[in-house]
PLY file of the C-alpha trace (Angstrom):
ply
format ascii 1.0
element vertex 400
property float x
property float y
property float z
element edge 399
property int vertex1
property int vertex2
end_header
255.74 4.85 90.95
256.00 7.30 93.59
255.54 3.96 96.51
255.02 5.78 99.35
251.96 7.52 98.72
248.78 6.52 100.75
245.69 7.26 98.74
243.11 4.99 100.57
240.50 8.00 100.40
240.59 7.86 96.33
240.95 4.40 94.86
242.20 5.46 91.61
245.27 7.40 91.38
247.78 7.76 87.77
250.49 5.65 89.29
248.90 2.52 89.85
247.15 3.41 86.18
250.59 3.47 84.98
251.15 -0.11 86.44
247.79 -1.45 84.88
250.06 -3.19 81.84
250.83 -6.50 82.02
254.48 -7.98 80.61
251.70 -9.97 78.43
251.18 -6.88 76.26
252.83 -6.91 72.71
250.64 -5.44 70.13
250.35 -1.79 69.18
246.68 -2.35 69.30
246.57 -3.73 72.34
248.57 -0.78 74.01
246.46 1.78 72.15
243.40 0.42 73.65
244.84 0.16 76.88
245.88 3.90 77.22
242.32 4.88 76.06
241.03 3.14 78.67
243.17 4.54 81.28
242.28 8.02 79.89
238.71 7.44 80.11
239.03 6.38 83.50
241.28 9.43 84.54
238.62 11.64 83.11
235.89 9.85 85.07
234.00 8.85 81.79
233.23 5.62 83.14
230.42 4.87 80.92
232.34 5.29 77.66
235.29 3.07 79.74
233.27 -0.50 79.72
231.94 0.19 76.43
235.22 0.35 75.21
235.71 -2.64 77.77
233.22 -5.11 76.29
235.04 -4.34 73.13
238.14 -5.12 74.39
236.64 -8.22 75.74
235.38 -9.42 72.71
238.85 -9.32 71.19
241.32 -10.33 74.46
238.52 -12.56 75.84
241.75 -13.65 78.33
243.75 -10.95 79.40
244.58 -9.47 82.56
245.17 -6.35 81.89
241.23 -5.69 81.05
240.06 -7.62 83.84
241.97 -5.14 86.24
240.91 -2.04 84.09
237.68 -3.30 84.86
238.24 -4.31 88.20
239.15 -0.26 88.35
235.92 1.06 86.92
233.79 -1.26 89.00
235.29 0.11 92.22
235.12 3.81 90.73
231.35 3.02 90.66
231.20 1.49 94.15
230.54 -2.20 93.33
232.87 -3.69 95.57
231.87 -7.33 94.87
232.74 -6.76 90.92
235.82 -5.04 91.45
237.31 -7.69 93.99
236.12 -10.65 91.21
237.71 -8.98 88.10
240.72 -8.36 90.13
241.27 -11.43 91.46
240.56 -12.97 87.67
243.52 -10.59 86.64
245.61 -12.36 89.06
244.68 -16.00 88.69
245.63 -15.08 84.78
248.57 -13.21 85.36
250.22 -14.47 89.15
252.78 -11.41 89.01
250.52 -9.02 87.66
251.87 -6.58 90.12
249.24 -3.56 89.38
246.51 -5.61 89.94
247.55 -6.63 92.89
248.33 -3.45 94.23
244.85 -2.23 92.94
243.25 -5.26 94.71
244.68 -4.35 98.23
243.49 -1.04 98.02
240.56 -2.22 97.43
240.24 -4.22 100.26
241.61 -0.86 102.64
239.08 0.81 101.07
236.12 -1.62 101.69
237.38 -2.49 105.37
234.03 -1.03 106.76
232.04 -3.63 104.87
234.06 -6.35 104.82
235.18 -7.77 108.03
237.86 -10.04 106.28
239.20 -6.98 104.11
242.37 -6.18 106.34
243.32 -9.89 106.15
242.75 -9.84 102.76
244.74 -7.16 102.07
247.51 -8.50 104.24
247.48 -11.63 102.31
247.53 -9.74 98.86
250.73 -8.13 99.64
252.35 -11.01 100.98
251.84 -12.69 97.95
253.48 -9.60 96.17
256.70 -9.86 98.45
256.75 -13.58 97.97
257.75 -12.77 94.21
259.26 -9.23 94.66
260.79 -8.79 98.24
261.73 -5.30 97.77
258.19 -4.24 96.00
258.34 -0.30 98.60
254.27 -0.20 98.13
253.63 -3.67 99.49
256.07 -3.69 102.18
254.77 0.29 103.47
251.36 -1.14 102.92
251.77 -4.13 105.07
253.48 -2.16 108.07
251.12 0.29 108.15
248.05 -2.24 107.95
249.92 -4.13 111.14
249.91 -0.50 112.78
246.39 -0.39 112.76
246.08 -4.40 114.53
248.80 -2.92 117.46
251.25 -5.85 115.50
253.72 -3.18 116.31
256.81 -4.96 116.17
256.17 -6.96 112.69
254.85 -3.61 111.45
258.69 -2.02 112.13
260.41 -4.71 110.83
258.60 -4.45 107.18
258.90 -0.72 107.29
262.55 -1.00 108.30
263.05 -3.10 104.67
261.97 -0.41 102.45
264.64 1.32 100.58
267.05 4.04 102.16
265.38 6.75 100.24
262.01 6.22 101.54
263.24 5.39 105.26
263.37 9.38 105.44
259.95 9.89 104.01
257.57 10.94 106.37
255.22 8.34 106.26
257.80 5.62 106.76
258.82 7.97 109.95
255.40 7.95 111.02
254.82 4.44 111.17
258.15 4.10 112.59
257.54 6.45 115.55
253.96 4.89 116.14
255.84 0.86 116.33
258.13 2.27 118.90
255.67 4.11 120.75
253.46 1.00 121.09
256.68 -0.97 122.06
257.42 1.75 124.79
260.79 2.48 123.23
261.24 5.38 124.35
264.33 6.11 122.71
263.38 5.19 119.55
260.06 6.75 119.66
261.91 10.27 120.45
264.25 10.08 117.31
261.40 8.99 115.01
259.76 11.84 116.17
262.39 14.33 115.72
262.87 13.08 112.07
259.76 12.79 111.25
259.40 16.93 112.68
262.23 17.76 110.30
260.75 16.02 107.38
259.80 18.36 104.56
256.55 16.51 103.90
255.55 16.13 106.91
251.42 16.24 107.07
248.07 15.60 108.70
247.66 12.25 107.85
251.29 11.14 108.96
250.72 12.92 112.13
247.32 10.57 112.24
249.20 7.43 111.63
251.65 8.44 114.21
248.80 8.66 116.61
247.97 4.96 116.14
251.06 4.13 118.56
251.53 7.54 120.74
248.18 7.18 121.82
248.32 3.89 123.38
251.84 3.86 124.17
250.80 7.15 126.17
253.56 9.48 124.75
251.40 12.68 125.66
254.74 14.84 125.37
255.52 13.30 121.75
251.63 14.01 120.61
252.10 17.65 121.78
255.75 18.02 120.04
254.33 16.31 116.80
250.86 18.65 116.22
252.03 21.42 117.42
254.91 21.49 114.92
252.56 20.65 112.68
250.42 22.98 113.40
253.34 25.46 112.61
252.99 24.26 108.78
249.25 24.11 108.60
245.84 24.07 110.01
245.05 21.34 112.09
241.67 19.44 111.11
239.31 18.53 113.91
240.10 15.44 114.68
243.95 16.08 115.26
242.69 19.28 117.12
240.89 16.65 119.40
244.13 14.46 120.15
245.99 17.70 121.01
243.37 18.65 123.27
243.27 15.51 125.06
247.11 15.24 125.17
247.23 18.85 127.08
244.54 17.97 129.13
246.81 14.71 130.24
249.95 16.68 130.90
248.02 18.86 132.87
247.63 21.83 130.28
244.10 22.33 131.40
243.47 25.81 129.47
245.13 24.69 126.09
243.40 21.65 126.37
239.99 23.14 126.62
240.78 25.49 123.92
241.74 23.19 121.59
239.03 20.93 122.44
236.59 23.44 121.84
238.18 24.58 118.24
237.58 20.80 117.43
233.99 21.35 118.36
233.59 23.88 116.59
235.59 22.68 113.46
233.88 19.24 113.28
230.27 17.59 113.60
228.55 17.83 116.72
229.97 15.59 119.03
228.69 14.26 122.42
231.66 12.94 123.32
233.88 15.62 122.80
231.12 17.74 124.84
231.59 15.23 127.81
235.53 15.53 127.61
234.77 19.17 127.70
232.50 19.08 130.63
235.33 17.08 132.14
238.11 20.06 131.54
235.84 22.28 132.44
235.04 20.51 136.08
238.51 20.23 136.56
239.00 23.80 136.28
235.99 24.24 138.51
234.06 25.92 135.87
231.05 24.18 137.00
228.86 26.65 135.01
230.28 25.96 131.99
230.36 22.18 132.14
226.74 22.91 132.52
226.57 24.30 129.60
228.54 21.79 127.80
226.30 18.96 129.13
222.86 20.84 128.28
224.02 20.80 124.75
224.87 17.38 124.42
221.49 16.31 126.39
220.01 18.20 123.14
221.75 16.04 121.31
221.14 12.96 122.69
217.97 13.34 125.03
217.53 9.36 125.59
221.09 9.14 126.75
220.70 8.66 130.20
224.08 9.28 131.64
224.03 12.74 130.14
220.97 13.36 132.58
223.10 11.78 135.38
226.09 13.77 134.56
224.04 16.96 134.67
222.91 16.29 137.65
226.55 15.88 139.30
227.10 18.90 138.35
224.18 20.70 139.48
225.40 18.98 143.14
228.58 21.00 142.64
227.03 24.22 142.52
224.31 22.87 145.33
221.31 22.97 142.77
219.73 20.13 144.46
216.33 20.66 142.87
217.79 20.71 139.50
219.85 18.01 139.98
216.78 15.85 141.32
215.33 16.62 138.11
218.28 15.37 136.16
218.41 11.99 138.29
215.16 11.44 138.03
215.15 11.50 134.43
218.12 9.15 134.06
216.42 6.55 136.11
213.40 7.01 134.01
215.57 6.01 131.13
217.57 3.30 132.95
215.42 2.62 135.89
217.79 -0.60 136.88
221.03 1.25 137.08
222.46 1.09 140.65
224.31 4.45 140.38
221.25 6.21 139.14
219.01 5.03 141.65
221.58 5.83 144.48
222.09 9.32 143.26
218.37 9.95 143.13
217.77 8.50 146.64
220.49 11.04 147.54
218.63 13.81 146.29
215.36 13.13 147.53
217.05 12.13 151.13
216.73 16.04 151.96
213.50 16.80 150.73
210.34 18.27 152.75
209.50 14.51 152.89
212.52 12.50 153.26
210.58 9.42 152.61
210.64 9.91 148.91
214.40 8.81 149.20
213.61 5.11 150.44
212.25 3.30 146.99
215.11 4.69 145.34
217.78 3.58 148.16
215.67 -0.11 148.13
215.99 -0.24 144.30
219.71 0.31 144.86
220.40 -2.74 147.32
218.48 -5.58 145.10
220.74 -4.41 142.85
223.70 -4.32 144.90
222.67 -6.32 147.82
226.04 -6.52 149.67
227.19 -2.70 149.47
227.55 -1.52 152.95
226.89 2.10 151.55
223.32 1.12 150.27
222.43 0.08 153.45
223.62 3.01 155.42
222.06 5.55 152.92
218.78 3.55 153.61
219.07 3.40 157.61
219.66 6.89 157.27
216.67 8.17 154.90
214.07 6.21 157.18
215.61 7.58 160.35
215.06 11.02 159.16
211.51 10.06 157.89
211.29 8.56 161.76
210.54 5.49 160.68
212.82 4.54 163.71
211.21 0.68 163.80
212.30 -0.50 159.71
215.61 1.94 160.19
216.89 -0.05 163.19
218.04 -3.42 161.62
219.68 -1.12 158.53
221.78 0.99 160.56
222.73 -1.98 162.28
223.75 -3.85 159.05
0 1
1 2
2 3
3 4
4 5
5 6
6 7
7 8
8 9
9 10
10 11
11 12
12 13
13 14
14 15
15 16
16 17
17 18
18 19
19 20
20 21
21 22
22 23
23 24
24 25
25 26
26 27
27 28
28 29
29 30
30 31
31 32
32 33
33 34
34 35
35 36
36 37
37 38
38 39
39 40
40 41
41 42
42 43
43 44
44 45
45 46
46 47
47 48
48 49
49 50
50 51
51 52
52 53
53 54
54 55
55 56
56 57
57 58
58 59
59 60
60 61
61 62
62 63
63 64
64 65
65 66
66 67
67 68
68 69
69 70
70 71
71 72
72 73
73 74
74 75
75 76
76 77
77 78
78 79
79 80
80 81
81 82
82 83
83 84
84 85
85 86
86 87
87 88
88 89
89 90
90 91
91 92
92 93
93 94
94 95
95 96
96 97
97 98
98 99
99 100
100 101
101 102
102 103
103 104
104 105
105 106
106 107
107 108
108 109
109 110
110 111
111 112
112 113
113 114
114 115
115 116
116 117
117 118
118 119
119 120
120 121
121 122
122 123
123 124
124 125
125 126
126 127
127 128
128 129
129 130
130 131
131 132
132 133
133 134
134 135
135 136
136 137
137 138
138 139
139 140
140 141
141 142
142 143
143 144
144 145
145 146
146 147
147 148
148 149
149 150
150 151
151 152
152 153
153 154
154 155
155 156
156 157
157 158
158 159
159 160
160 161
161 162
162 163
163 164
164 165
165 166
166 167
167 168
168 169
169 170
170 171
171 172
172 173
173 174
174 175
175 176
176 177
177 178
178 179
179 180
180 181
181 182
182 183
183 184
184 185
185 186
186 187
187 188
188 189
189 190
190 191
191 192
192 193
193 194
194 195
195 196
196 197
197 198
198 199
199 200
200 201
201 202
202 203
203 204
204 205
205 206
206 207
207 208
208 209
209 210
210 211
211 212
212 213
213 214
214 215
215 216
216 217
217 218
218 219
219 220
220 221
221 222
222 223
223 224
224 225
225 226
226 227
227 228
228 229
229 230
230 231
231 232
232 233
233 234
234 235
235 236
236 237
237 238
238 239
239 240
240 241
241 242
242 243
243 244
244 245
245 246
246 247
247 248
248 249
249 250
250 251
251 252
252 253
253 254
254 255
255 256
256 257
257 258
258 259
259 260
260 261
261 262
262 263
263 264
264 265
265 266
266 267
267 268
268 269
269 270
270 271
271 272
272 273
273 274
274 275
275 276
276 277
277 278
278 279
279 280
280 281
281 282
282 283
283 284
284 285
285 286
286 287
287 288
288 289
289 290
290 291
291 292
292 293
293 294
294 295
295 296
296 297
297 298
298 299
299 300
300 301
301 302
302 303
303 304
304 305
305 306
306 307
307 308
308 309
309 310
310 311
311 312
312 313
313 314
314 315
315 316
316 317
317 318
318 319
319 320
320 321
321 322
322 323
323 324
324 325
325 326
326 327
327 328
328 329
329 330
330 331
331 332
332 333
333 334
334 335
335 336
336 337
337 338
338 339
339 340
340 341
341 342
342 343
343 344
344 345
345 346
346 347
347 348
348 349
349 350
350 351
351 352
352 353
353 354
354 355
355 356
356 357
357 358
358 359
359 360
360 361
361 362
362 363
363 364
364 365
365 366
366 367
367 368
368 369
369 370
370 371
371 372
372 373
373 374
374 375
375 376
376 377
377 378
378 379
379 380
380 381
381 382
382 383
383 384
384 385
385 386
386 387
387 388
388 389
389 390
390 391
391 392
392 393
393 394
394 395
395 396
396 397
397 398
398 399
C-alpha cells in the first residue's frame, strides 16, 4: 500500500481495498466473495455490492472482513453513522484489522464538519494502530497531519519524524515538517524543509496547502511566496493558493503583485466578500480609491445587509472628498446597526458640515451613550453644537 497518499476527499481508494482481508480469511470461497465485492465497489455498483454483502452475512455472520466492506459501501452512500457502526464492529471482531482501522480513520476525517468529535476519534483510531504496529506509516502520517491541523506542532513533528527514511523525503512529509517548524518559530528548520520541498518531484497543490497551516500562523510570508512561486512554475495555482500568495505579497509590500494574484483568485473562485475587502484594502494602500470603491460596490451587491460594507464604502468616499455619498453610506450602516458607536460617529462627522449642522447632534449623542468616557465624542458634540449656534448646550461639552 502506498502509505503517504492522502485522499481525504475520496473515502474509497484501491490501496485501502487491497487491505480489507483479515488474517481470518481461510477459504477460497470467502476469498472469491471478498474479491467480487471489492470489484463491485470499485465499479461503484453499490446496489449489487449490498446484495452480495447480504448473502455473505448469512454465510459468515461474524466475519470482520465483510463488516469492513459494508462500512465502505455505507460511506460511499453518505451514511456516516451506519459506516462508523460497521467499521467499529469490524475492529471489535478483529482488534488488529489494520485495513478497517485506516478506513475508519479516513471516515472520521471526511466527516469532521458534521461530527465535532471526529478528529479526536480519528486520532484515537490511529493511536490504536500504532499500539500494535508502531511503524505503520499511514497511521504515523495521518496522526502528524491531524495534529498539525490542531496547531500541535511539536507533537506533529515527532510523529512525522517517525516515518521510514524513504517516506521522509516525500513532499507530503516535507510539507508537514515545514509547517511544524514554522509554527514552532524554528526558522532554520522551516527554511531547510521548504528548500527540500521545492526540490521534491512530487510537490503539488495539497502539499503547499498543508505547509500553509504552519507558515501562515508562523508569519513566514517569504517562504509562502517562495513555495507558491515554485509550484506555479509547475502547475496553475488554485484560487485558494492564489489568495494565499496574494496576501503574502501584500505583507511583503509587493502590492501590485499581491493585487494581481488576489484578482485572479477572485476570478477563478466563488464570489467572496472577504476577498473583495482585501482587494479594497490593497487598492486603498495604493491610493487607488476609485478601484477600492469598485471592489466595495461589488461586495455590497453580494451582501447588501452587511453594515460594515456600507461603512467602509463611506470611508473611501471620504478619501475622495465625496461627503454626500459618504453620508448616504454611513446612514445605511447606522440603519442596519443603530447601536454601533463607530457608525454613529462617522454619520455625525459627515453631517456636521451640512447646511444644518444640527443634524450631526443626535449621532454624536448616541455615540456618547455608547462610549460615555471618550473625550473625542464630547469634543465632536460640542463642535457640532457650536456650528449650530447652540452656545448654551455647546459650552459644557467643550469644557469637558
